[in-house]
N, C-alpha and C positions, 0 to 999 in steps of 0.2 A: 645298195647305190644310194638312194638320196639322201637317206639320214645318216649316211658318212662322206657323205661334199657338206653335211650342214655343220658336221661335227668339224670337215676341213679347214672350216671358212669361218667358223667358231676358234679355233684355236690361231689362223692366224692374227685378227680381231686381236684377241690377248695375247701375242709376243706385239701388234703394236703400242698396245695398249704402255705392256710393258717396257720397250725401246722408250717410249716417250716419261715413263716414269725414271729409268733409271740415268735418262740426264739432269736429273736434277737429284738424285742422292748427297747426299751431305759430307762434309770431313768431316765426318763426329763419330765416335763412340757411342753403341745403342745397339738394339737387338730386331731382328726383320723378323715377321714370319710369314712363312709360302702358302698360301690357297690353294685349292685344284679348281677344280669348272665348276662347282657346287657350291662354293665360297669355306668350305670347311680347311681347317686351318692345321696341315699334313707336317711343317720342319718348321721349329724356331730356332736362330742360333744366333751368336752376340759376336762384334765384331770389335776390334779399334777402331776400324775404319770404316763405315756404312758402304762409302761409293766403292771402294774398291773389292770387297769380298761380297758383296752382290752379285755388283756384273759377273765378278768370275763364275758365278755358276752360269750363267748365261754367254761369255765365252769360254773358246779352246778347248781341249776336247779333255773327256773324263772316267771315270774305269763305270764300270758296269752299273754298281748301286747307286753312283754319283747320279749316272746317269736315267735309272729308272725314276727317281725323285726328280729330277730335275725335269721329264717327259709328261709330269702331273701336275707342274706349276703352270698356271693362268692367270696368278696377280699375286702379289705380296706386300705389306705393309711394313713401316717400320716405326721404331722407338726411341728417340736419342736420350743415351746418356750423357751426365755428368762425368763421368770414369770409367774406369775397366772392372772395376768391383761392383759400382750399379748394374756394368751390364751383365755381370756375374747373376748377381740375386735374380734381377727381372728374369732374365734365359730361366732361371729354375722355378720361381713362381709361374711363367708364364708356361712350361714344361707341365707342372701338374696341375695347373686349369683346364690347357686343352687335349692334354693326353695325345697329343700329334704322333700319326701312323712312325713315323720317320723318325724317332728322336728313339737315344736309350732314352728308357722309363723304369726308373725305381721301383724298387713298389715304394709304400708307403712303412710308416716306423712300424706297422704291426709286421715287419718282417724280421725285425731285431728283440729278439726281448730285453727288457731290461729287469738286475734286482731291487725293490724298491724299502726303503725305511719311511713309512706312513708317519705322517705331521699329526699323531695326537695325543691325549695323556699318558695315554700305553703303549706307543707304536710297534706294528710287526712287522714281521720282513716277509715281503712278498715276489712273487716273477709277474712283471705286467708288461705287455704291447702297448699298453699307451700311455706316452707323455703326456702330463700334465700344472700346469702350472697353480701343484698345491702348497708348496712352500715343501716339499715332502724329500729325500735327499734320494737321487738314482744312481744306480752304479753299470756300467755297459759302454755299447751293448752288447751282446753275445751273439755267436753267432748262430746257436741253434739252442729249441728249449729244452732240450735233453744238458747244454752246458750248463745251462742258467734252473733247470734242477737241479741236478746233479752238487752245485755248487753250495744252492739256497741249503741242500738236507745238508751238507757239513757246517753250516753257520748255525744252523735249527742247533747243532746236537754242541755247538763252542758257547754263543750266545741265548740269555733265557728271556730272550725276549717272545711277548706272549703270542701263542698260536691259534686260539680260537675267535673267530670273527666276529661274536658275539657273546660280549662277558657274561661267565657264569656264574653261579650262585655257588660254587665251592671247587676246592683245585682240582684240577684234572690229573692222570698221569704224569702226564710233561713235569710239573711242577714235582711231583717223587720222584723222578726222573733229574731234578736239576737243570732243567729246560727249558725252564719257565720261573717266573719271579713272584708267583701268584699276585698280582692286582687283585685279583678277585677277592682276595678276604684278607689282603694288609695294603699300607699305604707305602706306595715304592717311589723314591724320591725324582727328579727330574736329572738330575746332576747322574745319575745313575746310568739312566739313560743317554743321558749325553755323552756317556764315559763309554758305554758299548758301540752304540755310534760310532765314537770316535775311533773307535780297536776296529771294528766291521770296515769304515774306509781304506783304514790302513792299510787291512790283512788285504781288502779287493782291489788297492794299489800298487801291487807287489809286495807288503812289506811283511810277507810271510815270515821271513829266515823269526823274526823279531817273535812274532805270537808264539813261532813252532819254540823258540826257547824257553817261552814265560810257560808252555804248557808241560814239557821237560821238566822244571824246575819243579812243577805243581805235581805234576808227579810223584818225585820222587818224595816228594813230602807228604803225599799217599802217601807210598810205600814206607815210609819208615814210622808214618801214625798207624799203620797195619790197617790201611785203607783201601783193600786189595780191588775190591769192584771200584771204588774208584779210578783209581789208576791204571786200571785196565781200561778202561774206559775215558781215560785224557792219550794212552798211549793208542788205543783205535785211533784218539782225531787225531794225530799225530802221523800213522799212518795213511789218515786219508789223506792232510795234503802232500807228504809225500807223493804217493800216488796221483793227487792234483797236477800238483807240478814236475813231476817226472816226464813230462812229456815238453820242456824248454829247450831250445834248440840255439837259442842268442844268448848271449849276454856282453851287456856293457858298460863300463867302468861307471859312466855315470849317472845310471837308476834313473833316468830318467822315461816320464809316460809317451810313447808312438802309436802312430798311425802308419804303419809303411805300406804303398800301395807299389803295385806294380801289374803288368797288363800284357797280350799278345795280342794278334788277329789272322785272320788265316781264313780265307773261304767267304769273304763277309760276314764273321761270328768276330765277337772280342771277347775275352776270359781276364776281368778284374779279381787280382788277388789283393787284401788287406791280410797284413799281418801284426795284430796286435802283440806289445810289449809295454808292456808294466813293469815298472824298479828297473828298468833294462833289462829285463826281460821274458821272454817272447810267452806267452800264457795263449794263444789263441789264432784261431785266420776265417779267414770268411772271403768265401767266392761266387762272383757269378758269372755267368754266360748268358749271353746273348746276341742276336743278330744287330749289322746298326751300320748307318749309310753312308753320311758325312763324314770328313775329314779322323782320322783316327784318336789324333790328342781329342781334339777340340769335341767329341762324344768320350772320351773317356773322364774329361774337367767336369763335362755334365754330369757324368754320375757321380764324380767326388762332390757335387754342388752339391745334388741331392740328396746324397748320404747322411751330409752335414747340417741340412735346411731344418732337419726334425732330433738331430743326435745331438742331445745335452750334455752330453761326457766326452766333450773334446779334449784329445790332451794337450799335453804341455808343446807337441812337437809333430809336422805330420810330415812327409817326406817322401815326394813322389820321382817317379821317374825319369828318365831322359826322354827326348822324343827317336824316336829311332831313324828318322831320318834325316836329324839334325845329329845326330852323333855323326849317321855316316857323310856327311856333309863337313860337319868340324875336323872327320881323318882323310882327306881330301886337300885340304886348305890350312892345315894345320899340324906341323911336320914332326910337332913334340909331342907327348904327350901329358896330358891334364895334372898337375903337380899339387895344386889344391880342389877344395870342391866350393861349385858356387855357392853360396850362403843368403837366402832369399828371406828378411828379416819384415814383424810389423811393426807395430808402437813396441817399448819397452814390454815386458812378459811378468807373470809372478811366478812363482818358483812355490812349491809345496807347504811351506811356513807365510806363504803372504808378500817373501820380499823379493821388490824387483830383480830383474837379471837385466842387470845393465849391458853385460854379451850382448843381448838379446840386437843393440840398438846397430853393432857392427858389425861384422866379417868376423865370421866363425872361427877361422884358420886363417893365416897372410896368403894373400893369394901372390902367384909366382908371376911373374913373367911370362909364363904361357896360358891360367891362366885370364888374364886380365886379356889376352888376346883373342880366346875365346868369347869371351864379353863383349870386346869390340867387333869382331864378326858376324854376332849376332843382332849385336845393333845394324850395323852396315846392314846387314841384309833384310832387316823390315822396313828400316830409312830407304831403303833404294828399290824396294817390293814396293811401298808406300809411293816414288816418288816412276814408280815406272820404269826404273833405269838399268833391271840386270835382267842384262842379257841372257841366251840361248845357249852361248859355246859350250858351257859348263854345265857338264850333267848335275852334278853337285848342287850348282848354285839356284838350277831349273826346279829340283825337286824344295830346294829352302825355297823358291815363291812359292811357291803353291802354298806349300804348309804355313808361310807364316802370313799369308793373306789378306788373314783373320786378325791380325794380331794376338792374341790372344789364344790363338793354337802355339807360340811358343811357348815352353816350358817358361821361362822366365816372368813373362809377363802374366801369363795367368794365375806363376805359384806368388807373385807378389799381390794380384788381387784377390787373392782365397786368402792370404796369411792378410790385408788391409780390413775384410771381412767380418775372419774369429778371432782376433785381432792375436795370433797364436805365430809363435815361429812355422814357415814351413819353407824347408831346404828343398835343392835338386843336388844332389849328392852328385862329387863328379869324381870322388877317388874314394882310399880309404873302407874302414867298416861299413859306414854307412851304407855306403854305394854298392858294398856284397849286401846289404841287406834288401834296398829297393832289386838285384841285381836276384836275390833269390825270389824275389817278390813276383819278380818276373820270368823266372826262370817256370816256376810251379804255375803261374798262368799259361805258356807254350808249351809245358808237360799236358794241362790240361785239357787244353784244345788237340792239340795231340790224340792225346787218348778218346775223347768224342768221336775224333774219324775215324780213328782205329778199330772202335765200336760198330760203329754205322759197318764199316767195311767188311768186319766181320761177321757181322750180323748177313750183309749180303751172302757170305762165299757159304755161309752156314747154312742159309735158305736154300742154295742152290746143291748146296755137299745133302741134304737132307727129298729135295723134291728126286735127285738121283740116285737115290738110294732106296726111298720109298717106289721109283720104279723099277728099277734090279728086283726087289723084293717079291712085286707082281707077278713077273718074268716078263720087263718092258725093256728095250737097247734104250730109247732115250723118254722123256716125261718133261718135255718145254711147253706143255701145253693140257692144263684141263678145263674141264667146263663139267662146275659141279647145276642141280637143280634141285630146286623143293617146295612144295605145293602147302598152301593155309587156306582155309576156311571157318567156318563155326557153325556146324550140322548141316552143312551143303551151302550156306551164304557166302554168298558173293568170292567164290572162289577164284581162287587166281597162282599160280607161280610163278617162280624167278629163280633166273640164271647168272651165275657170276662166273668169273676167270681168274684161274692162278695163271701167271707165266715166270717160270724156270722159278716157281714157290714163292712170290708176290704176287696179289691182290691187281688184277688190272682193269680200275674200276670204270673207267669209256667203257670199256664192252659188257658189261653187266647188262641184262634183260631180263623188260616183267611182261606178263602175259597174261592175259583176261580167257578165263578159260570159258569158249564157247559152247563145247558139243555134251558138256556131261553136269547131267541132275543130279543131286543130291551129290553125299560125301563120297565120291566114288575115285578111291586114292589111285589105280591103278590107273582107271583109265582118262583119270587129269593125266597120267604121266603118259599116257600115251599120245593125246594130244599134243601135249607141247613138244616129246620127241619128235614127232613128225613136224610140227613148224618151224621145230628150229632148223632140221638138217633136210630138210627141202628148198630151203633160206640159202642154207650150205652150199647146198647141189649147184641148185638155180644161180648161183651170185659169186660158185666158186671161192668160196671165203677158207679160210684156214682153217682146218678139222683136228680135232682136238686128239691131242695123243691117250687121254681117259675121259670119260665118263662116268662123274660121282652121283648117285643117288641117296635124297637122304630116306631109308631105308631097306627091309632086307629082301628074299628072294622074289618073294612079289612086284616091289620094281624091278628089279635087276629083270625079270626074265620080261615085266610090257617093253623094257627100253629095247633088250637086246632083239626081240620080236618084231618090232617097227622098224628099227633099224636093218635087220637081216633080210627079213620075209617081204619088206614091202616100197625098203631104200636100197637096200642092196649095201648098205655101206657095216662094212666088219671093225669097229668100233673099240675096241675092249670095255666094258661096265664091269665098275662093280658101288657096292652100297653100305652105308656106316649106317652101323645099326644103334642105338642108344640104353642105355642103362635103366633100373629105377627111376634115379638122379635123372635121366635125362642128358646124360653126359654119354659123349662118344667111349663106347665100347668095344666094338667088333669092327673087322673090314674083311665083306665077303667080295669074293671074284668069281665073276664069268655065271653062266645057267645056272651051274653045279654050285654055286651060292659057295664057295669053299673056304675059311674064315685063315684069312692070312696070320700067322705069328709076328707083333711087332711087340716090343719093349717100350709101357708105362713109360719111362723116360726118356725117350727117344727123341732125337729130331726130327724120323717122320711120323713117330706118334701128333707129336707136338703140329706140326706139318695139319693133319687132316685133320685137328680139332677145332682150328683155326679156321680149314673151309667148310666145314659143317656149321662153327659158330657163325660166321658170316654169314654162308648162304641162308642161313633162317634165320638172321638180322634183317636182310635184304626182302625177302619176301614175305615178313610178320610187317615190317612197315611199310609196305606195299598193301597188302591186306587191311592196315588200319586204315591209308587214304582212302580203299575203294568204300568201306564199312561206313566213313565218312561222310563220303557221297552221297550213299544211295540212301542214309537216315538225313540228307535232306533233301535230297529229289523225292522223296514220299511226302513228305511232310508238303510241298508246294507243290507237285501231282496234283496229290488230295482234294484240292481247293479249283472247285469248277471256277473255267475259265482262265486260267494259268497253263500255258502250254510248256515247252520249253524252251520257247526265244523269250519268253516273259520271263521262265525261272529264271534262266544267266543274267537278263537284262536285273533283275531286282537284286541277284546277290552277285553281282559285277557293282551294283551301284551302292547299297545299303554296307556290304561286304561281310552280312552274317544273320545267319537266323534270329540270333536275338536281339539286335538293331533295326530289323523288320518287324518282328515283335510290340518292340518301344515305340517305332513309328506313326507320327498325325497323319489323317490322314493328307493334311495340304505336302505332306512331303510324296509324294508319290504323283501329286500333278505333274510335274516335269519329268516321267516315265511315259504320263496320255494314257493312265490308267485312274476311269474315273474316282469317286466319290465310294459309289455305291461299289464297288468292287473293292478299294483300295477298305474298307470296311470288314467285308468277309474276309478280308487273306487275315485282318489283325483280331478279329474274332476267332476263325479259324486257327490260329499260332499260337492264341490267347487259353482258346479251347483245349489243346491239345496239353499243353504246358501244364493245364491244372487237372 
């Protein structure tokens, strides 16, 4: 009780300190860092108004995930920034630096492969996961390594860049296949490489139709000149391009490069979907699923910011979904449907030709009165929240107050900050095809989350059904609880045994038990089994514990007979016992049941057989791990106990103080004095351990 009281007292002191610091928070944008009792940063957030946002954690009610975060907070720090954009970037950098446990953590740039045209005298095309400032050309990111390598494979056939890592002394097969210009034996002009680089860039940016037409023209010319092998190569390249592009589902008329985001949340998990649209056509998608602890839209924006922090291939336009809660609020407060999309822009952007897109400064489409009403409602809620004027009489308003208390949780504010930072157009579409695209990404995210939880439910159903079917195969009406045993020793040394428990086909790890063998000398597996069964079920009877429906022993007829004899003749228990026999490759081979050890036929690909494999593998893992622990301890014990003057008390004291035999061996005589060990004995200990090592 004493440690608990101290913890409670320390918690009260921490909360008192937090209350004082809350009163001093400024009315400015910035980032806040939440710390636990050990001073470790556990959460980083951003806010348009720090005072309102940080206070919201310690007032009012929260959902279960946020309560878990708040319960761990013992202190906080904050950093004031000059703008929302600075807060967005700073949050991204702080998350990368501290890796807080409650933040959405996007894996680093190694997650996404890129295609790279190297900056060399004779460039080559390669797949890389490292983005460097080396003046090379990067294209991507690709959602997975397979997509990147398949694209490279196609480009290698179409464009004759060098393939070798080190320049050879003579031409290779690629030169004869017209897939290399042969810079190893002849000079290649820089203009040639520049043209190839431009064509590859055009192809990867979505200009494959022009490339395809050019290939078709060359194929016709080769056929007319009777170069049929060359014509066939060109035809195969066209087929490969068609195969790569046939997955595209969306086409827009403006042929822009876009990244389309959507997200969905359920049961404390978030799924983010990114649709890659190049030259107006969707070519790939990427999905990430992870737990989140803060506000949904804020954590979603943290993911987006981290994604672009290491991504050199920023598109011309980014489409973000609206906040689900905000959309619900708008439906409550706006009677008419939104007639135009809200466009959020940064500074003027350059198109593919390098010319400035003047429309980027303006709204993409003219706003109707309904659209302006939506924007005014958003602004009013943001101001009201900051001033504390929003009442609780309207459920929709209350939800929005919680959602916008941080400022950057509002899609409009967050998108503006992102646009300013990346210097590209960022939109939160409200209608039309772009709204359908974010809706498609969001729906894909929702379906992916539903599938995740359905698979879990299905797995539980299948596991429970497998347990029932296994019970029927053995002749049992019910197979709710299974207890399995395995013994482990090396030539009789350090013998141990372990028991695991499976309930309805799933491991119940809190009920696992370990046994040090007391009465058996040498490698006697049968007697070891008898001792463990006796000790386990004597306790079950004495403490009136739940009895298993089935006992599984690792072994055949001898182990089954030993266990059954103890249960029936010594303890008066009639619990079915079965044995699991392994084959020559140490894999589960056969199930034997009863004293007669009859084999039960189970299909190797059945769920019941898979359940038996899991039970046998798990009990073996648990037993062997325990045996290794005991063997390691006995080795330490024997080395120290063999030294005169070292008993059990001093051995424990030495190991606690130094931590390991290695550190004791490397210690100086003076380091033993705090343990009340004289210099003479200290020298004996060091000498004995060093002699044993040599």
